[in-house]
C-alpha positions in Angstrom: -23.2 -22.4 -25.8 -24.6 -19.4 -27.7 -23.5 -21.0 -31.0 -25.2 -24.2 -30.2 -28.4 -22.4 -29.3 -28.3 -20.4 -32.6 -27.8 -23.7 -34.6 -30.8 -25.3 -32.8 -32.9 -22.1 -33.5 -31.8 -22.1 -37.1 -32.7 -25.7 -37.6 -36.1 -25.2 -35.9 -36.9 -22.2 -38.1 -35.9 -23.9 -41.3 -38.0 -26.9 -40.4 -41.2 -25.3 -39.1 -41.3 -21.8 -40.5 -39.2 -21.5 -43.6 -39.0 -24.8 -45.4 -41.9 -23.8 -47.7 -40.1 -20.6 -48.6 -36.9 -22.4 -49.4 -38.8 -24.8 -51.6 -40.6 -22.0 -53.4 -37.3 -20.2 -54.1 -35.8 -23.5 -55.5 -39.0 -23.8 -57.7 -38.4 -20.3 -59.1 -34.9 -21.2 -60.1 -35.9 -24.5 -61.6 -38.5 -22.7 -63.7 -36.1 -20.3 -65.3 -34.9 -22.6 -68.1 -38.6 -23.1 -69.0 -39.1 -19.4 -69.4 -35.8 -18.3 -70.8 -33.2 -19.7 -73.1 -30.0 -20.4 -71.2 -27.9 -22.0 -73.9 -25.0 -20.3 -75.7 -26.0 -16.7 -74.6 -23.6 -13.8 -74.9 -22.8 -11.8 -71.7 -25.6 -9.2 -72.2 -28.3 -11.8 -73.0 -27.2 -14.0 -70.1 -27.9 -11.3 -67.6 -31.6 -11.3 -68.5 -32.8 -14.5 -66.9 -30.6 -13.8 -63.9 -31.9 -10.2 -63.3 -35.5 -10.9 -64.3 -36.1 -14.1 -62.2 -33.6 -14.3 -59.3 -35.1 -11.2 -57.5 -38.2 -13.4 -56.9 -36.1 -15.5 -54.6 -35.2 -12.4 -52.7 -38.9 -11.5 -52.2 -39.7 -15.1 -51.2 -36.9 -15.4 -48.7 -36.3 -12.0 -47.2 -39.9 -10.7 -46.8 -41.2 -13.3 -44.3 -38.4 -13.0 -41.7 -40.8 -11.5 -39.2 -43.8 -13.6 -40.2 -43.8 -16.2 -37.4 -44.2 -13.5 -34.7 -47.4 -12.3 -36.3 -49.0 -15.2 -34.4 -49.4 -14.0 -30.8 -48.6 -17.4 -29.3 -45.3 -17.6 -31.1 -44.5 -13.9 -30.3 -45.0 -14.6 -26.6 -42.8 -17.7 -26.8 -40.0 -15.7 -28.5 -40.2 -13.0 -25.9 -39.9 -15.5 -23.1 -36.6 -16.9 -24.4 -33.2 -15.6 -23.2 -31.9 -15.2 -26.7 -32.4 -11.7 -28.2 -35.3 -11.5 -30.7 -33.2 -9.2 -32.9 -30.5 -11.8 -32.9 -33.0 -14.4 -34.1 -34.2 -12.1 -36.9 -30.6 -11.4 -37.9 -29.9 -15.1 -38.1 -33.0 -15.6 -40.3 -31.9 -12.8 -42.6 -28.4 -14.3 -42.9 -29.9 -17.7 -43.6 -32.0 -16.1 -46.3 -29.0 -14.4 -47.8 -27.0 -17.7 -47.8 -29.8 -19.5 -49.6 -30.1 -16.7 -52.1 -26.3 -16.7 -52.8 -26.3 -20.5 -53.1 -29.2 -20.5 -55.6 -27.7 -17.7 -57.6 -24.3 -19.3 -57.7 -25.7 -22.7 -58.7 -27.7 -21.2 -61.6 -24.8 -19.2 -62.9 -22.7 -22.4 -62.9 -25.6 -24.1 -64.7 -25.6 -21.4 -67.4 -21.9 -21.7 -67.7 -22.3 -25.5 -68.3 -24.9 -24.6 -71.0 -22.4 -22.6 -72.9 -23.5 -19.1 -71.9 -20.9 -16.4 -71.4 -21.4 -15.8 -67.7 -18.8 -14.8 -65.1 -18.4 -13.8 -61.5 -19.6 -10.4 -62.5 -23.0 -12.0 -63.4 -23.1 -13.7 -60.1 -22.5 -10.5 -58.2 -24.9 -8.4 -60.3 -27.7 -11.0 -59.9 -27.1 -11.4 -56.2 -27.2 -7.6 -55.6 -30.4 -7.2 -57.6 -32.0 -10.1 -55.6 -31.0 -8.6 -52.3 -32.1 -5.1 -53.4 -35.7 -6.2 -54.3 -35.8 -8.5 -51.2 -34.8 -5.7 -48.9 -37.8 -3.6 -50.0 -40.1 -6.4 -48.8 -38.0 -7.0 -45.6 -38.0 -3.3 -44.6 -41.7 -2.8 -45.3 -42.7 -6.0 -43.4 -40.5 -4.9 -40.5 -42.0 -1.5 -40.0 -45.6 -2.4 -40.8 -45.7 -5.7 -39.0 -47.4 -7.0 -42.1 -45.8 -9.6 -44.3 -48.4 -9.1 -47.1 -47.5 -5.4 -47.2 -43.9 -6.4 -47.6 -44.7 -8.7 -50.5 -46.7 -6.0 -52.2 -44.0 -3.3 -51.8 -41.4 -5.6 -53.2 -43.5 -6.6 -56.2 -44.5 -3.0 -56.9 -40.8 -2.0 -56.9 -40.1 -5.0 -59.3 -42.9 -3.9 -61.7 -41.7 -0.3 -61.6 -38.4 -1.5 -63.0 -40.2 -2.9 -66.0 -42.4 0.2 -66.5 -39.8 3.0 -65.7 -36.7 1.1 -66.8 -33.5 3.2 -66.7 -35.5 6.2 -65.5 -35.0 4.8 -62.0 -31.4 5.8 -62.4 -29.0 4.2 -59.9 -31.8 2.1 -58.5 -32.5 0.3 -61.8 -32.5 -3.5 -61.0 -32.1 -4.7 -64.6 -29.1 -2.5 -65.5 -26.8 -5.5 -66.3 -29.2 -6.6 -69.0 -28.8 -3.1 -70.5 -25.0 -3.4 -70.5 -24.4 -1.3 -67.3 -23.0 -2.5 -64.0 -22.4 0.8 -62.1 -25.9 0.8 -60.6 -25.1 -2.4 -58.6 -23.0 -0.5 -56.0 -26.0 1.7 -55.2 -28.4 -1.2 -55.1 -26.0 -3.0 -52.7 -25.9 0.1 -50.5 -29.7 0.3 -50.6 -30.0 -3.4 -49.6 -27.7 -3.0 -46.7 -29.3 0.2 -45.4 -32.8 -1.1 -45.7 -31.9 -4.4 -44.0 -30.3 -2.5 -41.1 -33.1 0.0 -40.9 -35.6 -2.9 -40.9 -33.9 -4.6 -38.0 -33.7 -1.3 -36.0 -37.3 -0.4 -36.9 -38.4 -3.8 -35.8 -36.6 -3.5 -32.5 -38.2 -0.1 -31.8 -41.7 -1.5 -32.7 -41.2 -4.5 -30.5 -40.2 -2.4 -27.5 -43.3 -0.3 -27.9 -45.6 -3.4 -27.9 
């Protein structure tokens, strides 16, 4: 019963609220071969298109999780339902993560087909960087109740990685392109903590409204 309700909610969200975001994320991935060479790259060079472009899918998919409820009518409808609002948001976040992983995996396989030296390590590194940048937008949007603020925070963090580079230390998103993978465990921890904090913060904010 609960599973069936979740499936129906997931389908409704995908159709009415998130289809455009899924399509934008696909468009980002399709644009990568136009911006970067993906043929016959060595392991270090192959990390660049993955780390530089895939994080945009995280921003696109994770930041707008709470966006539908910014409309008062939708917010009242969600509150009237028996299903927990936090459960709905968690489901949306998991769907975003699933799409991100699918897109990342598909592009890694495409690069492999193009003769580049990519591996499961590249998939993991790109997925972690994507989740880390996306979690910044997710958390900011959750606590501010403003999706635009979430987008801005995620983009600012992304740009900081270009400007400050390795000076960000363990939170450097493009570390794999520099030949280092150790930062990924810290980025993964950051993504998990910010996602959990975002859900908790959103629940507290909702209870006060």
